[in-house]
PQR file of N, CA, C, O and H, with PARSE charges and radii, in Angstrom:
ATOM      1  N   UNK A   1      29.458  45.094  36.259 -0.4000 1.5000
ATOM      2  CA  UNK A   1      27.863  45.548  36.046 -0.0000 2.0000
ATOM      3  C   UNK A   1      27.321  44.699  34.964  0.5500 1.7000
ATOM      4  O   UNK A   1      27.992  44.178  34.073 -0.5500 1.4000
ATOM      5  N   UNK A   2      26.028  44.608  35.127 -0.4000 1.5000
ATOM      6  CA  UNK A   2      25.061  44.269  34.021 -0.0000 2.0000
ATOM      7  C   UNK A   2      25.031  44.949  32.982  0.5500 1.7000
ATOM      8  O   UNK A   2      25.154  46.174  33.013 -0.5500 1.4000
ATOM      9  H   UNK A   2      25.483  45.031  35.851  0.4000 1.0000
ATOM     10  N   UNK A   3      24.816  44.080  31.583 -0.4000 1.5000
ATOM     11  CA  UNK A   3      24.267  44.800  30.457 -0.0000 2.0000
ATOM     12  C   UNK A   3      23.600  46.440  30.451  0.5500 1.7000
ATOM     13  O   UNK A   3      23.679  47.450  29.751 -0.5500 1.4000
ATOM     14  H   UNK A   3      24.716  43.085  31.558  0.4000 1.0000
ATOM     15  N   UNK A   4      22.965  46.023  31.594 -0.4000 1.5000
ATOM     16  CA  UNK A   4      21.914  47.495  31.890 -0.0000 2.0000
ATOM     17  C   UNK A   4      22.158  48.438  32.393  0.5500 1.7000
ATOM     18  O   UNK A   4      21.452  49.446  32.350 -0.5500 1.4000
ATOM     19  H   UNK A   4      22.901  45.202  32.162  0.4000 1.0000
ATOM     20  N   UNK A   5      23.832  48.264  33.334 -0.4000 1.5000
ATOM     21  CA  UNK A   5      24.132  49.352  33.844 -0.0000 2.0000
ATOM     22  C   UNK A   5      23.992  49.444  34.816  0.5500 1.7000
ATOM     23  O   UNK A   5      24.661  50.241  35.473 -0.5500 1.4000
ATOM     24  H   UNK A   5      24.405  47.446  33.369  0.4000 1.0000
ATOM     25  N   UNK A   6      22.974  48.599  35.405 -0.4000 1.5000
ATOM     26  CA  UNK A   6      23.676  48.448  36.937 -0.0000 2.0000
ATOM     27  C   UNK A   6      24.388  47.676  37.690  0.5500 1.7000
ATOM     28  O   UNK A   6      25.072  46.913  37.009 -0.5500 1.4000
ATOM     29  H   UNK A   6      22.430  47.951  34.871  0.4000 1.0000
ATOM     30  N   UNK A   7      24.547  47.521  39.039 -0.4000 1.5000
ATOM     31  CA  UNK A   7      25.746  47.673  39.580 -0.0000 2.0000
ATOM     32  C   UNK A   7      25.007  45.762  40.009  0.5500 1.7000
ATOM     33  O   UNK A   7      23.901  45.339  39.675 -0.5500 1.4000
ATOM     34  H   UNK A   7      23.991  48.141  39.592  0.4000 1.0000
ATOM     35  N   UNK A   8      26.112  44.989  40.822 -0.4000 1.5000
ATOM     36  CA  UNK A   8      25.644  44.001  41.653 -0.0000 2.0000
ATOM     37  C   UNK A   8      26.246  44.316  42.780  0.5500 1.7000
ATOM     38  O   UNK A   8      27.371  44.800  42.660 -0.5500 1.4000
ATOM     39  H   UNK A   8      27.011  45.333  41.094  0.4000 1.0000
ATOM     40  N   UNK A   9      25.773  44.164  43.967 -0.4000 1.5000
ATOM     41  CA  UNK A   9      25.915  44.549  45.334 -0.0000 2.0000
ATOM     42  C   UNK A   9      27.179  44.421  45.308  0.5500 1.7000
ATOM     43  O   UNK A   9      27.673  45.530  45.507 -0.5500 1.4000
ATOM     44  H   UNK A   9      24.859  43.770  44.066  0.4000 1.0000
ATOM     45  N   UNK A  10      28.125  43.474  45.134 -0.4000 1.5000
ATOM     46  CA  UNK A  10      29.393  43.126  45.024 -0.0000 2.0000
ATOM     47  C   UNK A  10      29.761  44.785  44.701  0.5500 1.7000
ATOM     48  O   UNK A  10      30.321  45.648  45.379 -0.5500 1.4000
ATOM     49  H   UNK A  10      27.723  42.572  44.972  0.4000 1.0000
ATOM     50  N   UNK A  11      29.127  44.785  43.244 -0.4000 1.5000
ATOM     51  CA  UNK A  11      30.201  46.055  43.058 -0.0000 2.0000
ATOM     52  C   UNK A  11      29.509  48.034  43.314  0.5500 1.7000
ATOM     53  O   UNK A  11      29.749  49.211  43.046 -0.5500 1.4000
ATOM     54  H   UNK A  11      28.672  44.084  42.694  0.4000 1.0000
ATOM     55  N   UNK A  12      28.894  47.433  43.769 -0.4000 1.5000
ATOM     56  CA  UNK A  12      28.509  48.911  44.944 -0.0000 2.0000
ATOM     57  C   UNK A  12      29.202  48.972  45.999  0.5500 1.7000
ATOM     58  O   UNK A  12      29.726  50.046  46.293 -0.5500 1.4000
ATOM     59  H   UNK A  12      28.699  46.477  43.987  0.4000 1.0000
ATOM     60  N   UNK A  13      29.352  47.946  46.739 -0.4000 1.5000
ATOM     61  CA  UNK A  13      30.197  47.703  48.035 -0.0000 2.0000
ATOM     62  C   UNK A  13      31.918  48.375  47.762  0.5500 1.7000
ATOM     63  O   UNK A  13      32.610  49.052  48.524 -0.5500 1.4000
ATOM     64  H   UNK A  13      28.926  47.073  46.500  0.4000 1.0000
ATOM     65  N   UNK A  14      32.230  47.823  46.270 -0.4000 1.5000
ATOM     66  CA  UNK A  14      33.661  48.353  46.189 -0.0000 2.0000
ATOM     67  C   UNK A  14      33.744  49.891  45.526  0.5500 1.7000
ATOM     68  O   UNK A  14      34.561  50.801  45.669 -0.5500 1.4000
ATOM     69  H   UNK A  14      31.668  47.273  45.652  0.4000 1.0000
ATOM     70  N   UNK A  15      32.639  49.771  44.814 -0.4000 1.5000
ATOM     71  CA  UNK A  15      32.637  51.387  44.728 -0.0000 2.0000
ATOM     72  C   UNK A  15      32.428  52.349  45.966  0.5500 1.7000
ATOM     73  O   UNK A  15      33.196  53.305  46.076 -0.5500 1.4000
ATOM     74  H   UNK A  15      31.976  49.032  44.699  0.4000 1.0000
ATOM     75  N   UNK A  16      31.705  52.205  46.646 -0.4000 1.5000
ATOM     76  CA  UNK A  16      31.496  52.845  48.172 -0.0000 2.0000
ATOM     77  C   UNK A  16      32.861  52.889  48.534  0.5500 1.7000
ATOM     78  O   UNK A  16      33.474  53.954  48.467 -0.5500 1.4000
ATOM     79  H   UNK A  16      31.082  51.429  46.557  0.4000 1.0000
ATOM     80  N   UNK A  17      33.436  51.776  48.937 -0.4000 1.5000
ATOM     81  CA  UNK A  17      34.493  51.837  49.924 -0.0000 2.0000
ATOM     82  C   UNK A  17      36.041  52.427  48.621  0.5500 1.7000
ATOM     83  O   UNK A  17      37.036  52.871  49.195 -0.5500 1.4000
ATOM     84  H   UNK A  17      32.938  50.910  48.992  0.4000 1.0000
ATOM     85  N   UNK A  18      36.087  52.379  47.155 -0.4000 1.5000
ATOM     86  CA  UNK A  18      36.866  53.225  46.769 -0.0000 2.0000
ATOM     87  C   UNK A  18      36.590  55.110  46.793  0.5500 1.7000
ATOM     88  O   UNK A  18      37.483  55.957  46.799 -0.5500 1.4000
ATOM     89  H   UNK A  18      35.279  52.019  46.688  0.4000 1.0000
ATOM     90  N   UNK A  19      35.110  55.356  46.802 -0.4000 1.5000
ATOM     91  CA  UNK A  19      35.593  56.379  46.746 -0.0000 2.0000
ATOM     92  C   UNK A  19      35.668  57.240  48.079  0.5500 1.7000
ATOM     93  O   UNK A  19      35.672  58.470  48.118 -0.5500 1.4000
ATOM     94  H   UNK A  19      34.384  54.668  46.797  0.4000 1.0000
ATOM     95  N   UNK A  20      35.726  56.390  49.148 -0.4000 1.5000
ATOM     96  CA  UNK A  20      35.693  56.969  50.480 -0.0000 2.0000
ATOM     97  C   UNK A  20      37.339  56.288  51.250  0.5500 1.7000
ATOM     98  O   UNK A  20      37.690  55.896  52.364 -0.5500 1.4000
ATOM     99  H   UNK A  20      35.723  55.391  49.116  0.4000 1.0000
ATOM    100  N   UNK A  21      37.827  56.415  50.210 -0.4000 1.5000
ATOM    101  CA  UNK A  21      39.299  55.567  50.448 -0.0000 2.0000
ATOM    102  C   UNK A  21      40.047  56.888  51.673  0.5500 1.7000
ATOM    103  O   UNK A  21      40.783  56.597  52.616 -0.5500 1.4000
ATOM    104  H   UNK A  21      37.542  56.734  49.306  0.4000 1.0000
ATOM    105  N   UNK A  22      39.678  58.045  51.368 -0.4000 1.5000
ATOM    106  CA  UNK A  22      40.347  58.548  52.739 -0.0000 2.0000
ATOM    107  C   UNK A  22      39.686  59.143  54.141  0.5500 1.7000
ATOM    108  O   UNK A  22      39.954  59.992  54.991 -0.5500 1.4000
ATOM    109  H   UNK A  22      39.080  58.282  50.603  0.4000 1.0000
ATOM    110  N   UNK A  23      38.459  57.979  53.794 -0.4000 1.5000
ATOM    111  CA  UNK A  23      37.487  58.051  55.168 -0.0000 2.0000
ATOM    112  C   UNK A  23      37.134  57.079  55.783  0.5500 1.7000
ATOM    113  O   UNK A  23      35.965  56.716  55.653 -0.5500 1.4000
ATOM    114  H   UNK A  23      38.242  57.289  53.104  0.4000 1.0000
ATOM    115  N   UNK A  24      37.937  56.424  56.560 -0.4000 1.5000
ATOM    116  CA  UNK A  24      37.699  55.322  56.732 -0.0000 2.0000
ATOM    117  C   UNK A  24      36.719  54.572  57.258  0.5500 1.7000
ATOM    118  O   UNK A  24      36.277  53.504  56.833 -0.5500 1.4000
ATOM    119  H   UNK A  24      38.887  56.719  56.666  0.4000 1.0000
ATOM    120  N   UNK A  25      36.230  55.521  58.721 -0.4000 1.5000
ATOM    121  CA  UNK A  25      34.668  55.162  59.129 -0.0000 2.0000
ATOM    122  C   UNK A  25      33.755  55.258  57.667  0.5500 1.7000
ATOM    123  O   UNK A  25      32.975  54.305  57.673 -0.5500 1.4000
ATOM    124  H   UNK A  25      36.589  56.389  59.066  0.4000 1.0000
ATOM    125  N   UNK A  26      33.641  55.817  56.820 -0.4000 1.5000
ATOM    126  CA  UNK A  26      33.254  55.406  56.222 -0.0000 2.0000
ATOM    127  C   UNK A  26      33.174  53.911  55.178  0.5500 1.7000
ATOM    128  O   UNK A  26      32.140  53.326  54.857 -0.5500 1.4000
ATOM    129  H   UNK A  26      34.275  56.591  56.814  0.4000 1.0000
ATOM    130  N   UNK A  27      34.688  53.516  54.767 -0.4000 1.5000
ATOM    131  CA  UNK A  27      34.790  52.626  54.439 -0.0000 2.0000
ATOM    132  C   UNK A  27      34.663  51.396  55.352  0.5500 1.7000
ATOM    133  O   UNK A  27      35.054  50.285  54.996 -0.5500 1.4000
ATOM    134  H   UNK A  27      35.528  53.991  55.027  0.4000 1.0000
ATOM    135  N   UNK A  28      34.127  51.633  56.486 -0.4000 1.5000
ATOM    136  CA  UNK A  28      33.808  50.765  57.711 -0.0000 2.0000
ATOM    137  C   UNK A  28      32.354  50.290  57.531  0.5500 1.7000
ATOM    138  O   UNK A  28      31.806  49.202  57.704 -0.5500 1.4000
ATOM    139  H   UNK A  28      33.810  52.536  56.776  0.4000 1.0000
ATOM    140  N   UNK A  29      31.902  51.567  57.100 -0.4000 1.5000
ATOM    141  CA  UNK A  29      30.261  51.199  56.876 -0.0000 2.0000
ATOM    142  C   UNK A  29      29.834  50.534  55.513  0.5500 1.7000
ATOM    143  O   UNK A  29      28.815  49.883  55.279 -0.5500 1.4000
ATOM    144  H   UNK A  29      32.347  52.451  56.959  0.4000 1.0000
ATOM    145  N   UNK A  30      31.122  50.944  54.475 -0.4000 1.5000
ATOM    146  CA  UNK A  30      30.496  49.915  53.080 -0.0000 2.0000
ATOM    147  C   UNK A  30      29.825  49.173  52.985  0.5500 1.7000
ATOM    148  O   UNK A  30      28.813  49.306  52.297 -0.5500 1.4000
ATOM    149  H   UNK A  30      31.949  51.472  54.665  0.4000 1.0000
ATOM    150  N   UNK A  31      30.090  48.191  53.575 -0.4000 1.5000
ATOM    151  CA  UNK A  31      28.965  47.573  53.280 -0.0000 2.0000
ATOM    152  C   UNK A  31      27.286  47.578  53.801  0.5500 1.7000
ATOM    153  O   UNK A  31      26.208  47.340  53.256 -0.5500 1.4000
ATOM    154  H   UNK A  31      30.912  48.083  54.134  0.4000 1.0000
ATOM    155  N   UNK A  32      27.711  47.966  55.080 -0.4000 1.5000
ATOM    156  CA  UNK A  32      26.205  48.512  55.572 -0.0000 2.0000
ATOM    157  C   UNK A  32      25.288  49.358  54.189  0.5500 1.7000
ATOM    158  O   UNK A  32      24.201  49.149  53.650 -0.5500 1.4000
ATOM    159  H   UNK A  32      28.586  48.159  55.523  0.4000 1.0000
ATOM    160  N   UNK A  33      26.182  50.186  54.035 -0.4000 1.5000
ATOM    161  CA  UNK A  33      25.657  50.920  53.001 -0.0000 2.0000
ATOM    162  C   UNK A  33      25.172  50.447  51.362  0.5500 1.7000
ATOM    163  O   UNK A  33      24.182  50.901  50.789 -0.5500 1.4000
ATOM    164  H   UNK A  33      27.065  50.356  54.472  0.4000 1.0000
ATOM    165  N   UNK A  34      25.826  49.753  50.969 -0.4000 1.5000
ATOM    166  CA  UNK A  34      25.524  48.950  50.063 -0.0000 2.0000
ATOM    167  C   UNK A  34      24.493  47.672  49.679  0.5500 1.7000
ATOM    168  O   UNK A  34      23.886  47.451  48.631 -0.5500 1.4000
ATOM    169  H   UNK A  34      26.631  49.383  51.434  0.4000 1.0000
ATOM    170  N   UNK A  35      24.544  46.813  51.125 -0.4000 1.5000
ATOM    171  CA  UNK A  35      23.303  46.708  51.047 -0.0000 2.0000
ATOM    172  C   UNK A  35      21.795  47.483  51.454  0.5500 1.7000
ATOM    173  O   UNK A  35      20.735  46.891  51.658 -0.5500 1.4000
ATOM    174  H   UNK A  35      25.037  46.992  51.976  0.4000 1.0000
ATOM    175  N   UNK A  36      21.978  48.689  51.499 -0.4000 1.5000
ATOM    176  CA  UNK A  36      20.530  49.539  52.273 -0.0000 2.0000
ATOM    177  C   UNK A  36      20.092  50.403  50.899  0.5500 1.7000
ATOM    178  O   UNK A  36      18.958  50.741  50.558 -0.5500 1.4000
ATOM    179  H   UNK A  36      22.839  49.170  51.333  0.4000 1.0000
ATOM    180  N   UNK A  37      21.561  50.681  50.129 -0.4000 1.5000
ATOM    181  CA  UNK A  37      21.068  51.077  48.769 -0.0000 2.0000
ATOM    182  C   UNK A  37      20.447  50.047  48.006  0.5500 1.7000
ATOM    183  O   UNK A  37      19.475  50.265  47.283 -0.5500 1.4000
ATOM    184  H   UNK A  37      22.482  50.406  50.406  0.4000 1.0000
ATOM    185  N   UNK A  38      21.181  48.512  48.199 -0.4000 1.5000
ATOM    186  CA  UNK A  38      20.674  47.484  47.864 -0.0000 2.0000
ATOM    187  C   UNK A  38      19.140  47.150  47.523  0.5500 1.7000
ATOM    188  O   UNK A  38      18.600  46.768  46.485 -0.5500 1.4000
ATOM    189  H   UNK A  38      21.971  48.335  48.786  0.4000 1.0000
ATOM    190  N   UNK A  39      18.814  47.345  48.376 -0.4000 1.5000
ATOM    191  CA  UNK A  39      17.462  47.067  49.333 -0.0000 2.0000
ATOM    192  C   UNK A  39      16.473  48.173  48.950  0.5500 1.7000
ATOM    193  O   UNK A  39      15.338  47.943  49.366 -0.5500 1.4000
ATOM    194  H   UNK A  39      19.253  47.655  49.220  0.4000 1.0000
ATOM    195  N   UNK A  40      16.620  49.373  48.227 -0.4000 1.5000
ATOM    196  CA  UNK A  40      15.993  50.371  48.003 -0.0000 2.0000
ATOM    197  C   UNK A  40      15.153  49.818  45.964  0.5500 1.7000
ATOM    198  O   UNK A  40      15.521  49.362  44.881 -0.5500 1.4000
ATOM    199  H   UNK A  40      17.542  49.560  47.889  0.4000 1.0000
ATOM    200  N   UNK A  41      14.018  50.276  46.619 -0.4000 1.5000
ATOM    201  CA  UNK A  41      13.180  49.884  44.855 -0.0000 2.0000
ATOM    202  C   UNK A  41      13.736  50.576  44.047  0.5500 1.7000
ATOM    203  O   UNK A  41      14.017  51.748  44.297 -0.5500 1.4000
ATOM    204  H   UNK A  41      13.719  50.646  47.498  0.4000 1.0000
ATOM    205  N   UNK A  42      14.096  49.813  42.555 -0.4000 1.5000
ATOM    206  CA  UNK A  42      14.481  50.899  41.733 -0.0000 2.0000
ATOM    207  C   UNK A  42      14.456  52.127  41.308  0.5500 1.7000
ATOM    208  O   UNK A  42      15.246  52.821  40.667 -0.5500 1.4000
ATOM    209  H   UNK A  42      13.867  48.861  42.352  0.4000 1.0000
ATOM    210  N   UNK A  43      13.067  52.345  41.923 -0.4000 1.5000
ATOM    211  CA  UNK A  43      12.345  53.801  41.466 -0.0000 2.0000
ATOM    212  C   UNK A  43      12.998  54.667  42.452  0.5500 1.7000
ATOM    213  O   UNK A  43      12.958  55.886  42.290 -0.5500 1.4000
ATOM    214  H   UNK A  43      12.426  51.781  42.443  0.4000 1.0000
ATOM    215  N   UNK A  44      13.506  54.226  43.308 -0.4000 1.5000
ATOM    216  CA  UNK A  44      13.650  55.151  44.490 -0.0000 2.0000
ATOM    217  C   UNK A  44      15.023  55.268  44.295  0.5500 1.7000
ATOM    218  O   UNK A  44      15.644  55.245  45.358 -0.5500 1.4000
ATOM    219  H   UNK A  44      13.539  53.235  43.439  0.4000 1.0000
ATOM    220  N   UNK A  45      16.084  55.453  42.741 -0.4000 1.5000
ATOM    221  CA  UNK A  45      17.752  55.210  43.184 -0.0000 2.0000
ATOM    222  C   UNK A  45      17.840  56.735  42.921  0.5500 1.7000
ATOM    223  O   UNK A  45      18.877  56.884  42.275 -0.5500 1.4000
ATOM    224  H   UNK A  45      15.580  55.472  41.878  0.4000 1.0000
ATOM    225  N   UNK A  46      17.365  57.703  43.076 -0.4000 1.5000
ATOM    226  CA  UNK A  46      17.865  59.386  42.784 -0.0000 2.0000
ATOM    227  C   UNK A  46      18.564  59.556  43.906  0.5500 1.7000
ATOM    228  O   UNK A  46      17.996  59.788  44.973 -0.5500 1.4000
ATOM    229  H   UNK A  46      16.523  57.582  43.601  0.4000 1.0000
ATOM    230  N   UNK A  47      20.077  59.446  43.776 -0.4000 1.5000
ATOM    231  CA  UNK A  47      21.639  60.599  44.020 -0.0000 2.0000
ATOM    232  C   UNK A  47      21.134  61.064  45.395  0.5500 1.7000
ATOM    233  O   UNK A  47      21.316  60.542  46.495 -0.5500 1.4000
ATOM    234  H   UNK A  47      20.538  59.258  42.909  0.4000 1.0000
ATOM    235  N   UNK A  48      20.487  62.124  45.078 -0.4000 1.5000
ATOM    236  CA  UNK A  48      19.959  62.861  45.922 -0.0000 2.0000
ATOM    237  C   UNK A  48      19.476  62.703  47.296  0.5500 1.7000
ATOM    238  O   UNK A  48      19.774  63.103  48.422 -0.5500 1.4000
ATOM    239  H   UNK A  48      20.339  62.548  44.185  0.4000 1.0000
ATOM    240  N   UNK A  49      18.176  61.581  46.457 -0.4000 1.5000
ATOM    241  CA  UNK A  49      17.430  61.123  47.650 -0.0000 2.0000
ATOM    242  C   UNK A  49      17.895  60.386  48.442  0.5500 1.7000
ATOM    243  O   UNK A  49      17.546  60.453  49.621 -0.5500 1.4000
ATOM    244  H   UNK A  49      17.934  61.255  45.543  0.4000 1.0000
ATOM    245  N   UNK A  50      19.055  59.240  47.890 -0.4000 1.5000
ATOM    246  CA  UNK A  50      19.403  58.379  48.405 -0.0000 2.0000
ATOM    247  C   UNK A  50      20.005  58.706  49.709  0.5500 1.7000
ATOM    248  O   UNK A  50      19.778  58.164  50.791 -0.5500 1.4000
ATOM    249  H   UNK A  50      19.339  59.186  46.932  0.4000 1.0000
ATOM    250  N   UNK A  51      21.163  60.105  49.318 -0.4000 1.5000
ATOM    251  CA  UNK A  51      21.849  60.825  50.069 -0.0000 2.0000
ATOM    252  C   UNK A  51      21.226  61.315  51.817  0.5500 1.7000
ATOM    253  O   UNK A  51      21.794  61.062  52.880 -0.5500 1.4000
ATOM    254  H   UNK A  51      21.347  60.545  48.439  0.4000 1.0000
ATOM    255  N   UNK A  52      20.093  61.961  51.644 -0.4000 1.5000
ATOM    256  CA  UNK A  52      19.076  62.548  51.640 -0.0000 2.0000
ATOM    257  C   UNK A  52      18.432  61.451  53.340  0.5500 1.7000
ATOM    258  O   UNK A  52      18.454  61.645  54.556 -0.5500 1.4000
ATOM    259  H   UNK A  52      19.632  62.166  50.780  0.4000 1.0000
ATOM    260  N   UNK A  53      18.012  60.503  52.546 -0.4000 1.5000
ATOM    261  CA  UNK A  53      17.727  59.173  53.185 -0.0000 2.0000
ATOM    262  C   UNK A  53      18.994  58.762  54.276  0.5500 1.7000
ATOM    263  O   UNK A  53      19.189  59.000  55.468 -0.5500 1.4000
ATOM    264  H   UNK A  53      17.994  60.345  51.559  0.4000 1.0000
ATOM    265  N   UNK A  54      19.413  58.344  53.681 -0.4000 1.5000
ATOM    266  CA  UNK A  54      20.582  57.535  54.161 -0.0000 2.0000
ATOM    267  C   UNK A  54      21.036  57.907  55.397  0.5500 1.7000
ATOM    268  O   UNK A  54      21.267  57.270  56.424 -0.5500 1.4000
ATOM    269  H   UNK A  54      19.254  58.151  52.713  0.4000 1.0000
ATOM    270  N   UNK A  55      21.179  59.877  54.889 -0.4000 1.5000
ATOM    271  CA  UNK A  55      21.355  60.828  56.495 -0.0000 2.0000
ATOM    272  C   UNK A  55      20.675  61.048  57.290  0.5500 1.7000
ATOM    273  O   UNK A  55      20.968  61.962  58.062 -0.5500 1.4000
ATOM    274  H   UNK A  55      20.991  60.394  54.054  0.4000 1.0000
ATOM    275  N   UNK A  56      19.658  60.431  57.435 -0.4000 1.5000
ATOM    276  CA  UNK A  56      18.400  60.836  57.917 -0.0000 2.0000
ATOM    277  C   UNK A  56      18.149  59.590  58.997  0.5500 1.7000
ATOM    278  O   UNK A  56      17.436  59.450  59.991 -0.5500 1.4000
ATOM    279  H   UNK A  56      19.421  59.689  56.808  0.4000 1.0000
ATOM    280  N   UNK A  57      19.128  58.743  58.266 -0.4000 1.5000
ATOM    281  CA  UNK A  57      18.630  56.825  58.755 -0.0000 2.0000
ATOM    282  C   UNK A  57      19.780  57.352  59.868  0.5500 1.7000
ATOM    283  O   UNK A  57      19.617  57.338  61.088 -0.5500 1.4000
ATOM    284  H   UNK A  57      19.707  58.857  57.458  0.4000 1.0000
ATOM    285  N   UNK A  58      21.263  57.928  58.992 -0.4000 1.5000
ATOM    286  CA  UNK A  58      22.148  57.706  60.529 -0.0000 2.0000
ATOM    287  C   UNK A  58      21.750  58.565  61.296  0.5500 1.7000
ATOM    288  O   UNK A  58      21.690  58.100  62.434 -0.5500 1.4000
ATOM    289  H   UNK A  58      21.396  57.940  58.001  0.4000 1.0000
ATOM    290  N   UNK A  59      21.298  60.097  61.220 -0.4000 1.5000
ATOM    291  CA  UNK A  59      21.093  60.724  62.592 -0.0000 2.0000
ATOM    292  C   UNK A  59      19.735  59.900  63.245  0.5500 1.7000
ATOM    293  O   UNK A  59      19.502  60.135  64.431 -0.5500 1.4000
ATOM    294  H   UNK A  59      21.347  60.475  60.295  0.4000 1.0000
ATOM    295  N   UNK A  60      19.013  59.140  62.672 -0.4000 1.5000
ATOM    296  CA  UNK A  60      18.017  58.604  63.661 -0.0000 2.0000
ATOM    297  C   UNK A  60      18.271  57.236  64.330  0.5500 1.7000
ATOM    298  O   UNK A  60      17.296  56.604  64.737 -0.5500 1.4000
ATOM    299  H   UNK A  60      19.202  58.949  61.709  0.4000 1.0000
ATOM    300  N   UNK A  61      19.927  56.576  64.515 -0.4000 1.5000
ATOM    301  CA  UNK A  61      20.222  55.324  65.146 -0.0000 2.0000
ATOM    302  C   UNK A  61      21.004  55.956  66.128  0.5500 1.7000
ATOM    303  O   UNK A  61      21.549  55.288  67.007 -0.5500 1.4000
ATOM    304  H   UNK A  61      20.719  57.090  64.185  0.4000 1.0000
TER
END
């Protein structure tokens, strides 16, 4: 973690994988999820907005 409290992409990937240890299908997507979240503008990091946007993205695929 950086001094300002933000995560690196690798830390985000590790956190996503750890939080979803009981869901292998989400672990398989952890790298994609981390890369996608990492690509968002910093002012768009509201967790609820991220969840909604990712759900919409998944539904659209």
